[in-house]
C-alpha positions in Angstrom: -31.6 -71.8 0.7 -32.1 -75.2 2.2 -29.4 -77.8 2.5 -30.0 -81.5 3.3 -27.2 -83.4 4.9 -27.5 -87.2 4.6 -25.5 -89.2 7.1 -24.8 -92.7 5.9 -23.4 -95.3 8.4 -23.1 -99.0 8.8 -23.6 -98.5 12.5 -26.1 -96.0 14.2 -24.5 -92.9 12.6 -24.0 -90.8 15.8 -20.4 -89.8 14.9 -21.4 -88.8 11.3 -24.3 -86.7 12.5 -22.2 -84.8 15.0 -19.6 -84.0 12.3 -22.3 -83.0 9.8 -24.0 -80.7 12.3 -20.7 -79.1 13.3 -19.9 -78.4 9.6 -23.4 -77.2 8.5 -23.7 -74.8 11.4 -20.6 -72.9 10.1 -22.8 -71.5 7.3 -25.5 -68.9 7.5 -28.3 -71.0 6.1 -31.9 -70.3 6.2 -32.8 -73.9 6.7 -31.0 -77.2 6.8 -32.1 -80.8 7.4 -29.9 -83.6 8.7 -31.1 -87.1 7.9 -29.5 -90.1 9.4 -29.4 -93.4 7.4 -28.1 -96.0 9.9 -27.2 -99.7 9.6 -26.5 -99.7 5.9 -25.5 -103.3 5.1 -26.5 -103.7 1.4 -25.8 -102.0 -1.9 -29.6 -101.9 -2.5 -29.9 -99.5 0.5 -27.3 -97.2 -1.0 -29.1 -97.3 -4.4 -32.3 -96.3 -2.8 -30.8 -93.4 -0.9 -29.0 -92.1 -4.0 -32.0 -92.5 -6.2 -34.0 -90.3 -3.8 -31.3 -87.6 -3.9 -32.5 -84.0 -3.4 -31.1 -80.8 -4.8 -28.6 -79.1 -2.6 -27.8 -82.4 -0.7 -24.4 -83.3 0.7 -23.6 -86.8 2.0 -21.5 -87.5 5.0 -20.4 -91.1 5.2 -18.9 -93.1 8.1 -19.1 -96.5 6.4 -16.1 -98.6 7.4 -17.0 -101.7 5.4 -14.8 -101.3 2.4 -17.0 -102.8 -0.3 -20.0 -100.7 0.7 -18.0 -97.5 1.0 -16.4 -97.9 -2.3 -19.8 -98.7 -3.9 -21.3 -95.5 -2.5 -18.3 -93.4 -3.7 -18.5 -94.8 -7.2 -22.3 -94.2 -7.4 -22.0 -90.7 -6.0 -19.3 -89.7 -8.5 -21.5 -91.1 -11.4 -24.3 -88.9 -10.2 -22.2 -85.9 -9.4 -23.2 -85.8 -5.8 -21.3 -83.9 -3.1 -20.0 -86.2 -0.4 -17.5 -86.3 2.5 -15.8 -89.5 3.5 -15.3 -89.0 7.3 -13.5 -92.2 7.9 -11.0 -93.1 5.2 -8.4 -90.3 5.7 -8.3 -90.9 9.4 -8.0 -94.7 9.0 -5.2 -94.2 6.5 -3.3 -91.7 8.7 -3.4 -94.0 11.7 -2.4 -97.0 9.6 0.5 -95.1 8.2 2.1 -94.4 11.6 1.2 -97.7 13.3 1.6 -100.1 10.3 -1.5 -101.8 11.6 -4.4 -102.6 9.3 -7.8 -101.3 10.5 -10.4 -103.8 11.6 -13.0 -102.3 9.2 -15.7 -103.5 11.6 -18.9 -101.5 11.9 -20.1 -100.3 15.3 -16.9 -100.6 17.3 -17.3 -97.1 18.9 -20.9 -98.0 19.9 -19.6 -101.2 21.5 -17.1 -99.2 23.4 -19.7 -96.7 24.5 -22.1 -99.4 25.7 -19.3 -101.1 27.7 -18.2 -97.7 29.2 -21.7 -96.8 30.3 -22.4 -100.2 31.7 -19.3 -99.9 33.8 -20.3 -96.5 35.1 -23.7 -97.9 36.0 -22.1 -100.9 37.8 -19.8 -98.6 39.8 -22.7 -96.4 40.8 -24.6 -99.5 41.8 -21.7 -100.7 44.0 -21.5 -97.4 45.8 -25.3 -97.2 46.4 -25.6 -100.7 47.8 -22.3 -100.8 49.7 -22.3 -102.1 53.3 -25.9 -103.2 53.3 -27.2 -99.6 52.9 -30.3 -100.7 51.1 -31.5 -104.3 51.2 -33.4 -103.8 47.9 -30.2 -103.9 46.1 -29.7 -107.5 46.9 -32.3 -108.7 44.4 -31.0 -106.3 41.7 -27.3 -107.4 42.1 -25.4 -109.7 39.8 -23.3 -110.6 42.8 -24.0 -110.4 46.5 -20.9 -110.4 48.7 -21.4 -111.3 52.4 -18.8 -111.4 55.2 -17.8 -110.0 58.5 -15.9 -106.7 58.9 -12.6 -106.4 57.1 -13.0 -109.3 54.6 -12.5 -107.0 51.6 -16.2 -106.6 50.7 -16.0 -103.0 49.5 -12.8 -103.0 47.5 -13.8 -106.3 45.9 -17.2 -104.8 45.0 -15.5 -101.9 43.3 -13.1 -104.1 41.4 -15.9 -106.3 40.2 -17.9 -103.2 39.2 -15.1 -102.1 37.0 -15.5 -105.4 35.2 -19.2 -104.6 34.6 -20.8 -106.6 37.5 -23.5 -105.0 39.6 -22.4 -105.9 43.2 -24.1 -105.4 46.5 -22.4 -106.3 49.8 -23.8 -107.1 53.2 -21.8 -107.1 56.5 -22.5 -110.0 58.8 -22.8 -109.2 62.6 -23.9 -111.9 65.1 -26.1 -109.4 66.9 -27.9 -108.2 63.8 -30.3 -110.5 61.9 -29.4 -110.7 58.2 -31.9 -109.1 55.9 -34.7 -111.3 54.7 -33.7 -110.5 51.1 -30.5 -112.5 51.6 -32.6 -115.7 51.7 -34.7 -114.7 48.7 -32.0 -114.3 46.1 -30.4 -117.1 43.9 -27.8 -118.6 46.3 -25.5 -119.0 43.3 -25.2 -115.2 43.2 -24.1 -115.0 46.8 -20.4 -115.2 47.6 -19.3 -115.7 51.2 -16.0 -114.1 52.2 -14.0 -115.5 55.2 -10.5 -114.9 56.5 -8.0 -116.4 58.9 -8.7 -115.0 62.5 -5.0 -114.1 63.0 -5.0 -112.1 59.7 -8.3 -110.5 60.6 -6.9 -109.5 64.0 -3.9 -107.8 62.4 -6.1 -105.9 59.9 -8.6 -104.8 62.6 -5.8 -103.6 65.0 -4.3 -101.6 62.2 -7.7 -100.2 61.4 -8.2 -99.1 65.0 -4.7 -97.5 65.1 -5.5 -95.5 61.9 -8.6 -94.2 63.6 -6.7 -93.3 66.7 -8.5 -95.8 68.9 -7.3 -98.3 71.5 -6.6 -101.6 69.8 -7.9 -103.4 72.9 -11.4 -102.8 71.8 -13.6 -105.9 71.3 -13.5 -105.2 67.5 -10.0 -106.6 67.4 -10.4 -109.1 70.2 -9.5 -112.7 69.1 -12.3 -114.3 70.9 -14.8 -111.9 69.3 -13.3 -112.5 65.9 -13.6 -116.3 66.3 -17.3 -115.8 67.3 -18.0 -113.7 64.2 -16.2 -116.2 61.9 -18.2 -119.1 63.3 -21.4 -117.2 62.9 -20.6 -116.2 59.3 -19.6 -119.8 58.4 -22.9 -121.2 59.7 -24.9 -118.6 57.7 -23.0 -119.4 54.5 -23.6 -123.1 55.0 -27.3 -122.4 55.4 -27.2 -120.3 52.2 -25.2 -123.0 50.4 -23.2 -120.3 48.7 -19.6 -120.2 47.3 -17.2 -119.4 50.1 -13.7 -117.9 49.5 -11.0 -117.4 52.0 -9.5 -114.0 51.3 -6.8 -114.1 54.0 -3.8 -114.1 51.7 -5.4 -113.3 48.4 -5.1 -110.0 46.5 -8.3 -108.4 45.4 -7.6 -109.2 41.8 -7.1 -112.9 42.7 -10.4 -113.1 44.5 -12.2 -111.2 41.8 -10.7 -113.6 39.2 -12.1 -116.6 41.1 -15.5 -115.0 41.3 -15.6 -114.0 37.6 -14.5 -117.4 36.5 -17.2 -119.0 38.6 -19.9 -116.7 37.2 -18.7 -117.4 33.6 -19.0 -121.2 34.3 -22.4 -120.9 36.1 -24.2 -118.3 34.1 -22.3 -118.0 30.8 -23.4 -114.4 30.5 -21.7 -112.4 27.8 -22.8 -109.1 29.3 -19.7 -109.2 31.5 -17.2 -109.6 28.7 -15.2 -106.3 28.7 
């Protein structure tokens, strides 16, 4: 005996297909066929599906648009079709305990999934192109952070990645020429990070102590820090990029400035979480 399971959805129908498959496989059937009917938006589409009904067919519906769902159920009852409404009972149950009316908006789960996977991709990108590991990432990045050591490049990259931005960061060192790619990207996507020399000195000394090293090393020397800051400022001026002093700013505050800047400049809806 063959059973055909139709999955009707006003989105892509992934949820309905998973449920249909889980149910159908509980039976020892010789054959079964699962047919997904996605993006249902009109009554005419429903009519066409019902008119083509096969014997031994069961309909799994995940239609959240009330008018279309009710229309299908009425037509299915008229034809004596077997159907399972996978959404209504769940919506009613949650509404009953929360006293909140459902949105009845198609595709919300898919929107969530897209956002989630975009965020994962951005985090992986930030890790891969952290600390100038691969200059090729500069041209792929939404945001390119530059600055001398201990100007919060890595934690800021990760915070922005969790807001769906692909971020690469490049350390600036006077003795090391900056990658050529830095001058080939849109300067509006480059963000220069600077910090107060006294604050940097404190941070670097603490870093050396955490590593069990002598804090008299040149890394935490005030003269050396001044030299690095001057070098980074000149480079940022040359790039004509946005410069942010992160001395007394929390990561969230700096990220907020950057995200607001990008919204104003690029008006890109990809980053709306």
